[in-house]
Phi, psi and omega in degrees: 000317182288319178295317180294321174303313178293324178295316182293316177297319176299313179302318180294316180294320180293323175298321183288322175297318179297315180295321179299321182294329179283339177273353182281133179288144175280142180270129180265102178257093176290134178269136181282130178286169186291329180279004177084002180269137171211154182278131180293141182282133171288153180283143176278164182299331178288320174299318182293320180298314179299316175295318177299313176301318180294322179296315178297319180298313178298317180297315177298320177291326175291322176299317183291319174302311177302317177297316179300315177302320182292321179293320179298314178300311184299317175293326176293329177292316179298317176301315177302316184292320177298314179293321178295316178296316177299317177294320181295315182296321177294318177294323176296320182291325175294316178300317182294322178292321178295316179296319182293324178296315180297323180289328179285333178278332176289336178285340183283000000 
C-alpha cells in the first residue's frame, strides 16, 4: 500500500515539473563575437509596454505642465487688469477730490 502511493505521488510531481519546464521561457543570451558585433536583444512585450507607458507619462506630464503654466499666466493677466483698474479708479477719485478741493478754495 505504501509503495504504490509513493510511486503515484512521485509520478504526479514529476509530471508537474515536466509541464512547468515546458512553460518556462528560454533566455536569449547572445554571445558577443570576436569582432565586437552582436545581435541586439529584442524587447519583450512587457518591456515594450513599460517603455511605452514611461513615454506616455512623460508626454502627459509635459502637457500638464504646459496647461498649468497657461492657466497661471491667464490668472496673472486677469489679476493685473483688476489691479490696474483699481489703481486707475483710485487715481481718478484722487483727481476728482483734488479738483473739488481747488474749486472750493477758488470760491473763497
